[in-house]
C-alpha positions as CSV (number, residue, x, y, z in Angstrom):
1,X,79.8,62.1,80.8
2,X,79.5,65.4,79.0
3,X,82.6,66.9,77.4
4,X,82.9,70.6,76.8
5,X,85.7,72.2,74.7
6,X,86.9,75.8,74.7
7,X,89.8,77.1,72.6
8,X,92.2,79.3,74.4
9,X,95.3,80.8,72.9
10,X,97.2,82.4,75.7
11,X,99.7,85.3,75.2
12,X,102.5,86.6,77.4
13,X,101.4,88.6,80.3
14,X,100.9,92.3,79.3
15,X,99.9,95.1,81.5
16,X,97.6,97.8,80.4
17,X,98.9,101.4,80.6
18,X,95.6,102.4,82.2
19,X,94.3,101.5,85.6
20,X,90.8,100.2,85.1
21,X,88.7,103.4,84.9
22,X,85.4,101.6,85.4
23,X,86.1,101.6,89.2
24,X,83.3,103.9,89.9
25,X,83.0,104.1,93.7
26,X,86.1,103.7,95.9
27,X,86.9,105.5,99.1
28,X,90.3,106.2,100.7
29,X,90.9,107.8,104.1
30,X,93.9,108.7,106.3
31,X,94.5,110.3,109.7
32,X,97.5,110.5,112.0
33,X,99.0,111.9,115.2
34,X,102.3,111.3,116.9
35,X,101.4,107.8,117.9
36,X,99.5,106.3,114.9
37,X,99.1,106.7,111.2
38,X,96.3,104.8,109.4
39,X,95.2,104.6,105.8
40,X,92.0,102.8,104.8
41,X,90.3,101.9,101.6
42,X,87.2,100.3,100.1
43,X,87.8,98.6,96.8
44,X,84.4,98.9,94.9
45,X,84.3,97.0,91.6
46,X,82.4,94.3,89.7
47,X,85.1,91.7,89.7
48,X,85.2,89.4,92.8
49,X,88.4,87.7,91.9
50,X,90.7,89.6,94.3
51,X,94.2,88.9,95.6
52,X,96.8,90.1,98.0
53,X,100.4,89.3,97.2
54,X,103.9,89.9,98.7
55,X,107.2,90.7,97.0
56,X,110.2,90.5,99.3
57,X,113.0,93.1,99.0
58,X,115.6,92.9,96.3
59,X,118.6,94.9,95.4
60,X,117.5,98.5,95.3
61,X,113.8,97.4,95.8
62,X,111.9,97.6,99.1
63,X,109.7,94.7,100.1
64,X,106.0,95.3,99.2
65,X,102.5,94.0,99.6
66,X,99.9,94.7,96.9
67,X,96.2,94.2,96.5
68,X,94.2,93.9,93.3
69,X,92.7,91.5,90.8
70,X,93.7,88.4,88.9
71,X,95.9,90.3,86.4
72,X,98.1,91.4,89.4
73,X,98.0,95.1,88.4
74,X,98.2,96.7,91.9
75,X,95.2,98.7,92.9
76,X,96.9,99.5,96.2
77,X,99.7,98.4,98.4
78,X,102.2,99.1,101.2
79,X,106.0,98.8,101.5
80,X,108.3,97.9,104.4
81,X,109.2,101.6,104.9
82,X,105.6,102.5,105.7
83,X,104.6,104.1,102.4
84,X,101.2,103.0,101.0
85,X,98.8,104.0,98.2
86,X,95.5,103.2,96.5
87,X,94.2,104.1,93.1
88,X,90.9,105.7,92.2
89,X,89.1,105.9,88.8
90,X,88.1,109.4,87.8
91,X,86.5,111.3,85.0
92,X,88.8,112.2,82.1
93,X,91.2,115.0,83.0
94,X,91.8,117.2,79.9
95,X,94.3,119.3,81.9
96,X,96.9,116.5,82.2
97,X,98.8,116.7,78.9
98,X,102.4,116.0,78.0
99,X,104.1,118.8,76.2
100,X,107.0,116.6,75.3
101,X,109.3,117.6,78.1
102,X,108.8,114.3,80.1
103,X,109.3,110.7,79.0
104,X,106.2,108.6,79.0
105,X,106.3,105.9,81.6
106,X,105.7,102.6,79.7
107,X,107.2,100.0,82.1
108,X,104.0,99.0,84.0
109,X,102.5,100.6,87.0
110,X,104.3,103.7,88.2
111,X,102.6,103.4,91.6
112,X,104.3,99.9,92.1
113,X,107.6,101.4,91.2
114,X,107.0,104.2,93.8
115,X,106.6,101.6,96.6
116,X,109.6,99.6,95.4
117,X,111.9,102.7,95.4
118,X,110.5,105.4,97.7
119,X,110.3,105.8,101.5
120,X,108.1,108.9,101.9
121,X,105.9,111.4,100.1
122,X,108.7,113.7,99.1
123,X,110.6,110.9,97.3
124,X,107.5,109.6,95.5
125,X,106.5,113.2,94.3
126,X,109.9,113.6,92.9
127,X,109.6,110.2,91.1
128,X,106.2,111.2,89.5
129,X,107.6,114.6,88.5
130,X,110.1,112.7,86.2
131,X,107.5,111.0,84.0
132,X,104.3,111.4,82.1
133,X,102.0,108.6,83.2
134,X,99.0,108.2,80.9
135,X,96.9,106.4,83.5
136,X,96.6,109.7,85.4
137,X,94.3,111.0,82.7
138,X,91.5,108.8,84.1
139,X,92.7,108.1,87.6
140,X,94.4,109.5,90.7
141,X,96.7,107.9,93.3
142,X,96.4,108.5,97.0
143,X,99.7,108.0,98.9
144,X,100.4,108.1,102.7
145,X,103.7,107.6,104.6
146,X,104.2,106.5,108.1
147,X,104.9,110.0,109.4
148,X,101.4,111.0,108.4
149,X,102.2,112.9,105.2
150,X,99.8,112.3,102.4
151,X,99.1,113.5,98.8
152,X,96.7,112.8,96.0
153,X,98.6,112.6,92.7
154,X,96.1,114.0,90.3
155,X,98.1,114.4,87.1
156,X,98.4,118.1,86.6
157,X,97.8,119.0,90.3
158,X,98.9,117.3,93.5
159,X,96.5,117.7,96.5
160,X,98.3,117.6,99.9
161,X,96.7,116.9,103.3
162,X,95.8,120.2,105.1
163,X,94.4,118.8,108.4
164,X,95.3,115.7,110.4
165,X,93.2,113.7,107.9
166,X,92.5,113.5,104.2
167,X,89.8,111.8,102.1
168,X,89.9,110.6,98.5
169,X,87.1,109.3,96.3
170,X,86.5,109.4,92.5
171,X,86.6,113.1,91.6
172,X,89.5,115.5,91.2
173,X,89.5,117.8,94.2
174,X,91.4,120.4,92.1
175,X,88.8,120.1,89.3
176,X,85.4,119.1,90.8
177,X,83.7,120.5,87.7
178,X,84.9,117.5,85.7
179,X,82.4,115.3,87.4
180,X,81.9,112.9,90.4
181,X,81.1,115.7,92.9
182,X,79.0,116.1,95.0
183,X,80.0,112.7,96.4
184,X,78.1,111.3,99.4
185,X,80.9,108.9,100.3
186,X,83.4,111.8,100.5
187,X,81.1,113.9,102.5
188,X,80.3,111.1,105.0
189,X,83.9,110.1,105.5
190,X,85.0,113.7,105.8
191,X,82.4,114.5,108.4
192,X,83.1,111.3,110.5
193,X,86.8,112.1,110.6
194,X,86.2,115.8,111.4
195,X,84.0,115.0,114.3
196,X,86.2,112.3,115.8
197,X,88.5,112.9,118.7
198,X,90.3,109.6,118.2
199,X,92.3,107.7,115.6
200,X,91.8,104.0,115.8
201,X,91.2,100.9,113.7
202,X,87.6,100.8,115.0
203,X,87.0,104.4,113.7
204,X,88.4,103.5,110.3
205,X,86.3,100.3,110.2
206,X,83.2,102.2,111.0
207,X,83.9,104.9,108.3
208,X,84.5,102.2,105.7
209,X,81.4,100.4,106.7
210,X,79.4,103.7,106.4
211,X,80.5,104.3,102.9
212,X,80.6,100.8,101.5
213,X,78.6,99.8,98.3
214,X,76.3,96.9,97.8
215,X,74.8,97.5,94.4
216,X,76.2,97.0,90.9
217,X,79.9,97.7,91.8
218,X,80.0,96.4,95.4
219,X,82.8,96.7,97.9
220,X,84.9,93.6,97.2
221,X,87.4,94.1,99.9
222,X,88.5,96.7,102.4
223,X,91.9,97.2,104.0
224,X,93.4,99.4,106.7
225,X,97.1,99.9,107.0
226,X,98.7,100.6,110.3
227,X,101.8,102.2,108.9
228,X,103.9,102.6,112.0
229,X,103.5,99.0,113.0
230,X,103.4,97.4,109.5
231,X,100.0,95.7,110.0
232,X,97.4,95.0,107.3
233,X,93.7,94.7,108.4
234,X,91.8,93.0,105.7
235,X,88.0,92.7,105.3
236,X,86.1,90.8,102.6
237,X,82.9,91.8,100.7
238,X,81.8,94.7,103.1
239,X,81.7,92.3,106.1
240,X,83.3,94.4,108.8
241,X,82.6,91.8,111.6
242,X,85.3,89.5,110.3
243,X,88.9,90.6,109.9
244,X,92.3,89.1,109.1
245,X,95.4,90.8,110.4
246,X,98.6,90.3,108.4
247,X,102.0,91.3,109.6
248,X,103.9,92.7,106.7
249,X,107.4,91.8,107.9
250,X,106.4,88.2,108.6
251,X,104.7,87.8,105.2
252,X,107.7,89.2,103.4
253,X,110.0,86.7,105.2
254,X,108.0,84.0,103.5
255,X,109.2,85.1,100.1
256,X,107.1,85.6,97.0
257,X,103.5,84.4,97.6
258,X,99.9,85.5,97.2
259,X,96.5,84.8,98.7
260,X,93.1,84.8,97.1
261,X,91.2,87.2,99.3
262,X,87.9,85.3,99.2
263,X,89.8,82.1,100.2
264,X,91.1,83.7,103.3
265,X,87.6,84.2,104.6
266,X,85.5,81.3,103.2
267,X,85.0,77.9,104.7
268,X,87.1,75.2,103.1
269,X,84.3,72.6,103.6
270,X,82.4,74.6,100.9
271,X,85.2,74.4,98.4
272,X,85.2,72.3,95.3
273,X,87.2,69.1,95.3
274,X,90.8,69.2,94.1
275,X,90.5,68.8,90.3
276,X,91.8,65.7,88.6
277,X,95.3,65.8,87.2
278,X,95.1,67.3,83.7
279,X,95.1,64.6,81.0
280,X,96.5,65.2,77.5
281,X,99.6,64.9,75.3
282,X,102.9,65.1,77.3
283,X,105.2,65.4,74.3
284,X,104.4,67.9,71.6
285,X,105.7,70.6,69.3
286,X,105.7,74.3,70.0
287,X,103.2,76.3,68.0
288,X,100.6,73.5,67.9
289,X,97.4,73.4,69.8
290,X,96.8,70.7,72.4
291,X,93.7,69.9,74.6
292,X,93.8,69.0,78.2
293,X,90.9,67.7,80.3
294,X,90.0,67.8,84.0
295,X,87.0,67.8,86.3
296,X,86.0,68.8,89.9
297,X,83.0,68.3,92.1
298,X,81.3,71.0,94.2
299,X,79.8,69.9,97.5
300,X,76.7,72.0,96.9
301,X,76.4,71.2,93.2
302,X,77.3,74.8,92.2
303,X,78.7,75.6,88.8
304,X,82.4,75.8,88.5
305,X,85.1,77.9,86.9
306,X,88.6,76.5,86.1
307,X,91.9,78.3,86.1
308,X,94.9,76.6,84.3
309,X,98.5,77.4,85.0
310,X,100.3,76.4,81.8
311,X,103.8,77.0,83.2
312,X,104.8,79.5,80.6
313,X,103.9,82.9,82.2
314,X,100.9,83.2,79.9
315,X,97.8,85.2,81.0
316,X,95.7,83.2,83.5
317,X,91.9,83.4,83.1
318,X,89.0,81.6,84.6
319,X,87.0,79.4,82.1
320,X,83.3,78.7,82.8
321,X,80.9,78.3,84.3
322,X,80.5,74.5,83.9
323,X,78.3,72.1,85.7
324,X,79.8,70.3,88.7
325,X,81.4,67.0,87.8
326,X,81.5,67.7,84.0
327,X,84.8,66.8,82.2
328,X,86.1,69.9,80.5
329,X,88.6,70.2,77.7
330,X,90.7,73.4,77.4
331,X,93.3,74.0,74.7
332,X,96.6,75.8,74.8
333,X,99.5,76.7,72.5
334,X,103.1,76.9,73.7
335,X,105.1,79.2,71.5
336,X,108.5,78.2,72.8
337,X,110.3,75.0,73.2
338,X,110.8,73.8,76.8
339,X,109.6,71.8,79.7
340,X,106.3,72.8,81.3
341,X,104.1,71.8,84.3
342,X,100.4,72.1,83.9
343,X,98.1,72.4,86.9
344,X,94.5,73.6,87.4
345,X,92.2,74.8,90.2
346,X,88.4,75.2,90.4
347,X,86.2,77.9,91.9
348,X,82.5,77.8,92.5
349,X,80.0,80.7,91.9
350,X,80.3,81.7,95.6
351,X,84.0,82.3,95.3
352,X,85.2,79.1,97.1
353,X,88.4,77.8,95.5
354,X,89.9,74.3,95.4
355,X,93.5,73.3,95.9
356,X,95.7,73.1,92.9
357,X,95.6,69.8,91.1
358,X,98.6,67.5,90.7
359,X,100.9,68.7,87.8
360,X,101.3,67.1,84.4
361,X,104.7,67.5,82.9
362,X,104.7,68.5,79.2
363,X,107.7,68.7,76.9
364,X,108.0,70.8,73.8
365,X,111.4,69.6,72.5
366,X,113.5,71.5,70.0
367,X,113.7,68.6,67.6
368,X,111.6,65.5,67.2
369,X,113.4,62.7,65.3
370,X,110.6,60.3,64.2
371,X,110.1,57.9,61.4
372,X,106.9,57.4,59.4
373,X,105.5,54.9,61.9
374,X,106.3,57.2,64.9
375,X,104.8,60.1,63.0
376,X,101.6,58.1,62.4
377,X,101.6,57.0,66.1
378,X,102.2,60.6,67.3
379,X,99.3,61.9,65.3
380,X,97.1,59.1,66.4
381,X,97.8,60.0,70.1
382,X,97.0,63.6,69.3
383,X,93.5,62.6,68.2
384,X,93.0,60.0,71.0
385,X,95.0,61.1,74.1
386,X,93.9,58.1,76.1
387,X,96.3,55.9,73.9
388,X,99.2,57.6,75.6
389,X,98.3,55.9,78.8
390,X,97.6,52.5,77.2
391,X,100.6,52.1,75.0
């Protein structure tokens, strides 16, 4: 067998202050009447590793669902009160400056905080007025509430809905001279909404289909929120013939959980096999580097990526690609003493994911009382992990 080694020193999960500005072509739409309020979005980006996750309500926090990427920085979301949003990368906005009269928001994603604490557009506008949020120099946030009110938070200027619909893409409507306009996606969506006499899921699906992207930064997923009924219509990779409908209340009742969006749509028979249980040292010392091996097979012989969960809240990343069936060795450093469970999953180049492997328990004790022989044996096992299973 071939063995491949990669060194990975993981750090604690950190969120960037900036929403990825390389999102170059996203489209958001909303329309409402007395009976229905809908908000739809195409997420256009180069990264196919997309997720939807659910955070149930807590004390002084509303239950929310978010969509985004592996780093779990929300690109969009909806809360149990019928408030939703999506984010849009934009050209740099030189007019959005902080004159020192507002505190800089440094505690993550202010849009997530808005869904956790706000019920409507009025409340979220008041929230954003309290802070200077640096991400708004290169992005804007499109919010809609279940009563049909909507606003584009654009840093220095907020743009409110003036008709029974509103459209948002990747230019500042208050400053089109900064770039991104004319925009064919904006014009197409605006025209289709203006000419329609109905507000329906089918209309929104057709609009999102008309403005989807297939080149360079393709539409990775699309979602339509039915805000009055708490329903999420989810589409994958600009395929609008297949939809999954999620009930927000039912999902929140299941507690904290997430789904890989591709895995919701792809055939399990095409998925890689469950990776072998990670093999490596089970007792070590914090601050040292240890290697762990695993392998998986793909039914079509596709190359594979591997994602390790080290049990310490470190940043998760996919390693690869590797040939199907190859035993890989990945290293990790635990910086704190404690008990950890390691598991791993595989993903092929088409996005099909395996189940999680069985877990390996690892201990990084505070003290290790060992004599010279035990020290020699410990170091020998470090070099030849297979001895741990033979002794």
